[in-house]
N, C-alpha and C positions, 0 to 999 in steps of 0.2 A: 143946410148941416153942420156941424161940428171942425165936422175934416175941412171943408171950404173955409170955415174961417180962419182955421191954423196959417201960422206964419208959413215961411217956404223950410224951414234947417224945420222945424219941428213935424212937416209934412215929410219932408226928404228922410228924416230919424225912423218915423214911423213905415215910412216904407222901406224899411233896411230889415224893419224887424218884423214886416212882413213875412217879408221876402223868404229871411230864416226861422219865419217860424215852417214855413214851406219847402224851404229845405230838408229841413232836418224837425218833425215832426217829431220827435221821440217827447214823452212826458216825463218830466223830472221832478210835480212838483211832491208826488207818492210816492214814501218806499217803498209803494209796494210794485213800483213803475221798475227797479232797479233793477230787477233782471230781464225785462230789457231790450233795458241800455246794455245789461250786461251781452245782451247772447249779440246787440249788435256786434260791436265791439272784438267779439270775438270772428263773425262774419265776415267783419272786417279784415282784422290783422295775423287771429290763426290759421294757422293750417288746416284744413275738412280736415275734422273726427267723429266719428261715431258718439256721439253721445243722446241722452234719452232727455229731451226738456220735454217743460210742459207746465203744470201748477205743481205748487206743494201737495197738492190732494194726488194730484196724477200719478206723481214719484214716487209716494210715499208708498202706494198701494205695492210695492216690489216689497218691501221689508215684510219678513215674519211678523204675524199676529197674532195673539193669545182665543183660545177656540176650547170649545168645552168638548174635542176631539179625544177617544183615547184610545183610538185602534182597535184592535180586535176586540175592546167589550163596549163598542157603539153602540150595538145591539140593544144590548143591557139599558145605555147610558137614554136613549133611546123612549126605551119605556116606562123611563120615570115624567111625570107632568113638568111641562116645558119652566114653570115656574120651580122647580124645585130641583130641576138640571144644574143647574151654576154653581146651585149651593150639595149638589151632592160631589160632582165632580172636587171642586174646591174644599170637602170635609175631605175627601178620601185623600187627596193631594198633600193637605195640611197635616193629617197622622204620620204620613211617606217621610213628608219631609221633619216633620222633628222629629220622628222617629228614625231616621239619618242623623242628626245632627245629634243628639244622647251618644250615639257610639260614637264619635269626634271626640265631645265633653267628655266621654270613657277615657280614652286615648291622651288626654293630659294637651301641656300647651305645647309641644310640638306637634300631633293633628290638628288643633284648632287652626296654628301659623299656618299651614297648607291650606285650609278649608278659608279661613281670610284671604289668600292668596289667587287661592284659583275662586272665589266670589271680585275677585279686583281687578283680574282679567276678563273675565265672564264681559260685568257690567262694561269693561270700558270696550269691549268689544260692540258692545251693541250701541252705547253711544258713538262714538265710530263712525258703525254702522253707517246710521240714521243720518253725520253729516258728507258721507257718502254720496248717499243719496239724494239728499235733499238740494246738491252743490251738482249734482249733476256729473263728478267726474274721475268715474268710473277708471278715465289711462289716466291720467296727470302721472306723472314720472314718482316714481319713490311714494306715492301719497301713505298710501299702506304700511313702509317697509320704516318709515321713517317715523308712527305713529306708535306703533311698535317697539323701535328702536329708544324712543322719549321715554316710553311705559318703564323700558327696561331699568332708562342709564336716572331716573326718577329715582326706582325701587332704590336702586344703588346709593342713588345720595340717603334713601332716608332712615332706609336700616340695614346698612351694610356694617355698621360701626355697630349696631343693636345684637345682628344676629352674630357675627362676628365674637363677641361677648360671652353670646349666650351660648352659640358651640366652643368658648372655650371651659365656660363652667359646669357645661356636660360632660367635655374631655377630660375634668384640670387639669386643663394649660394656661397657664400664666397667663403665656407667650404665645397665644395662638392668634397663625397669619397679624403678628406686630404690623408687619410694616404697612399693610393695609389701611389700620388703626391708624398710624400715623399718619398717613399721608391721603385720609380719607378724602376731605373737601377739594383737593389738590388733580386726584383723581376723579371726583366726581363733576370737578369742573370742566375737565382735562373734555371727562365724553362728551359734556352739552357739547361745549365746541366746536367738534367734533360731527353731531348731528347738527349743529349750527350752519357748518361751510356747507353739510351735509346738502341743509335745504336750499342756500341762495345757490347753489352749482346747479338746482335743480329749475333752477324759474326759467318760465316761458314766456315768450314777449304773446301778450293775447290771452295770459292766463295769469297772470299779476294778480287780482282784486279773490280772484278764486283761491288760489293757492295759498296767500294769503292768510284769507278765509277759516283758508282749513287748519293754517301752524296756530293761529287764536283761537277755535277748535282742539287742538290738538292738547293746547294749553290749560284748554279751562275744564276739562276731562280731568286731566293729570291732577288738579289740584282740590276739586271735588273729591273725587276713587282714591288718588297717592297717599294726598295728607292725610285723610279720615282712618283712610285704613291703617296709615301706621301710627296712629293714635291707639284706636283701639289692639293693636296688635302691646302697644306700652301699660295699657291697662291689662294684658292680659299679665304680661311680668309679674304685675301688682300682687298676683291668684285670680285664679279661675274665674272665681267668684264674681267679679268685677269685671267682667265679660258677662259670664250668663245668665246675672239676671237681671241686668238691663234688654237683655236680648231676649230672654223671655218677659219681660213684661211688655217689650215693643209686639213681641207675637200674643203676649194675652188681649194686648188693646185692639188689633185688627181684629184679628176672631168675635173677640165681646162688645165691637163695634160695628161689627160686620151683624153680627145676629141680635144684638137692639135693634140695632136700622130691619132689619129685614124683617123681623115680627110686630114692631110698636113702633118701627119710622115714619112720620107724618110730619115735623115741620125741617123742611131742607138750611140747609146747614150755611152751605158758601155758592156760589155756581158756576167757582172752577171743576168744582166736583156734585153734578147734581144727587146726585142717587145719597149723598152724604146727609144724615141728619142732624138734630140736636138729639134727638132722643138719644142713639146709636153714639156719637159722639160722649154723652152722660153716662150714658151706661157702661163705654168701655174706658171709660175714668174712672170710675170708684171704682168696677172689678178689677182694674189692672192696679188701685194702692191697696185693694185687700189681699190679692193674690201674691203681691209682693214683698206683704210684711209674713204672709205665712212663707211662701220661698225661702225667704230670707233667712228666720228663723230655725227650716227643716235641714240646712246646708251648711248655715255659718258655722255648725263646732264640730265638721267635717275636718281634717287638715290636708286633704286632698285639692280642694278649691279651695282654703283662705293662704296655704304655703305664698310668699313671692318664688319666684321662678328655682333662688338664687337655692333656698330652702330648701326646694321639689325636686332640684336634680341631685342634692345629696340622701332627701328620705323622704317621699313624698306624704308617708303615714304617722310623720314624727316630729314636727318642726318645733321651729320659736314659735307661736301663735300669734300674728299681730293685734295690738293694742284694740283696734277696732274692734277684733272677735271677742275679746275675754270681758267675763261679764265686771261691768261697774255701777257706786253707787250712786245717782244721781240728786243733787238736790231739788227739793217740790219748790214756786214761787207761794204764798200766802194769795187768798184765803187756801189755798187745796192741799197745803202745805203744815196748816194746822192738824187736819187729819190723818196726814200719814207724812212727816219732811222727806223721807227720803226712799226712793225707790231705785230696783236693781234688774237694769237691764242691760242689753248688748247694744253698743254704740251703733252697729251695724246697721241695725233696729232700726236706727233712728235717722242714719243716710239713707234705709231705702224708701224711706220716704217721698223726700223732692227728689231722690229720681221715678219715680212711681207719676209724681204728677211732670214730672215734666216730659217721661215717657208716654202719658193722657193728654196732658193739654195741648205743650210746644212739638211734640213728638210726630200730632198728624202734619206739622206742618208742610214737615218735607212731603212724605205725601200729595197734599194739596200742591206746592212748588213742581212737585213731579207728573202731576197733574196737567199746570198750565206746560208747563215744557210738547207733553202732549199733547195737547191742543195748539201751541202755536207751528207744530209741523204737522197738525189735522191725520194721529195715528192715533189708534184703541192703546198699542203695547207698548214696551220695550221690545219686546220678540216675542217667541213664540214655546221659551226653554220645557215650559211648566203648563200644564191647560189645569185652565180655570183662570191661572193665574196670572199666565202674560210674562216677560222676561226676568229676569235674576235683579232689574234697576229693580221691575215694578215692587219687588218684594223687601228690596232692605235700601228705601228713595229715604225711609224712618234710621234705619240700625247707623245709617252714619252717622247721624246728625248725635243718635246721643250717645253712639259710643264719644262724638268729640265732647260731647256735654258730660260723662260720666269723670274726660279727663280731666277740661281743664274743675270738676268736683274734688280729684284725686290730690291738684296739687294747689291745690285754692287749702281744702281742708285735712284734708287727710298726709297727706306723705310726708315724712319727716326723712332726715337726712340717714342714706343706707350705706352703714360699715363696712361690706363685702366690697360693696360700690368703689366705694371711696380705697380702701386695702389694692383690690388689681390695679387701680393708678396707679397707685404710689410704688407696686412691683414694677410697674412698666418705664419706672423713672432708670438715670443712672446708678448706680454705689453710690456717687459722689450726693445728690442730692437723695437720697432718703436716710444717707446719713446725714446730711442737713436736715432732716424734717424731721427724723429722730433726734439729736438735740435740742433745733426748737420746742417742740412737742415735753422731751423732758424738763427745760425747763420751767417753760409753766408751768406744766404740773408742779413742779420741787415750790416757786414761787407762793400757787393754790395754799401748798401744804398736800397735798392727795399722793406727792410724794419725799420718799422720809431723802437730804442731803445726802450726795455718798452714794444712792442705791442707783 
């Protein structure tokens, strides 16, 4: 045999390997076996704890999942044919959600910011809950509290300075909480350091891998949720329409894709979401472009929707309309230009086209990403707060990506320097620095001929 032909040294090495394999049978060649390794480490090193072990599928059964149940209305819903049951439940709660959203929009920027914060907190809760269940660490010290602490500190870092400026505008105070603005980054870093030290002190032997995994999980959730919700609120500062139109486009795309897929869908679109079809995708895209154009044209002449926050706080019905919402003439290139060389159109109508295309073509990939995420953890929905829809994260996965795109689009093609914000920052300076800026600006205007010498 081959073993008999091995030299003594080789045979000895092989014997050692066999003995090691017999003494330590833990499989380590597949990432799926990592749970077995971690479980044995816990049993050998860690004090006994009450934990829930098993496959991911069994663990995630503890998570609340969406259903078509409506409480006292279940007997009525059960009378509906099964094929239409989910359609009816989703339709009812879609109407309820759109009606509630309309009430928040009518309340203005402050109500919309409160809505974004509420959705952010619930989405973070749903993602953190998955982490807790999958890693089976209900009893690890301080994890829940640390996760929410990092959420609050991240919110302070992203939103603190902007919201202080917002309230300063509302209260008409130039020096409102100036201390927090001047030392904003130092305070934010100090708060994060406190959480970092708190986490290190909470580490316990035998649970290091779990604790660091959950630490990373928390930070990924913060990156996905807090940073993108910050960009959405920045969009609100530019004018409610920059928030409302993209949100409405995503809602339209979801509804019309569902309807086209329900009635006409036959061709599968992507394996991650077996129910998604090409018919639904194309029908939703076309509907979203048309809907975006119509809604944009209907709202762009209303100062309530187009005024930036600075002007809205002063008078939300009579502000200086931004150039994107004013009628302008555009030259039409040849050969069409031979018939009509110029056309008058609102620039925002043109801006709505790339936004609607993004919402209908790339926006759904936020939903596909969420579908892959749920498949990885063997769950149907992120939660069960909305019957027929699942959790809030199930509804707002595409909204976060859309809000980020709109923010990038505004900063690339739309945003111009804001004189009001610049003046506020100048007023925060010391009198000596303000005089220096005044003299420099005066000298520059005189050299350019815009101001007579001696004035």
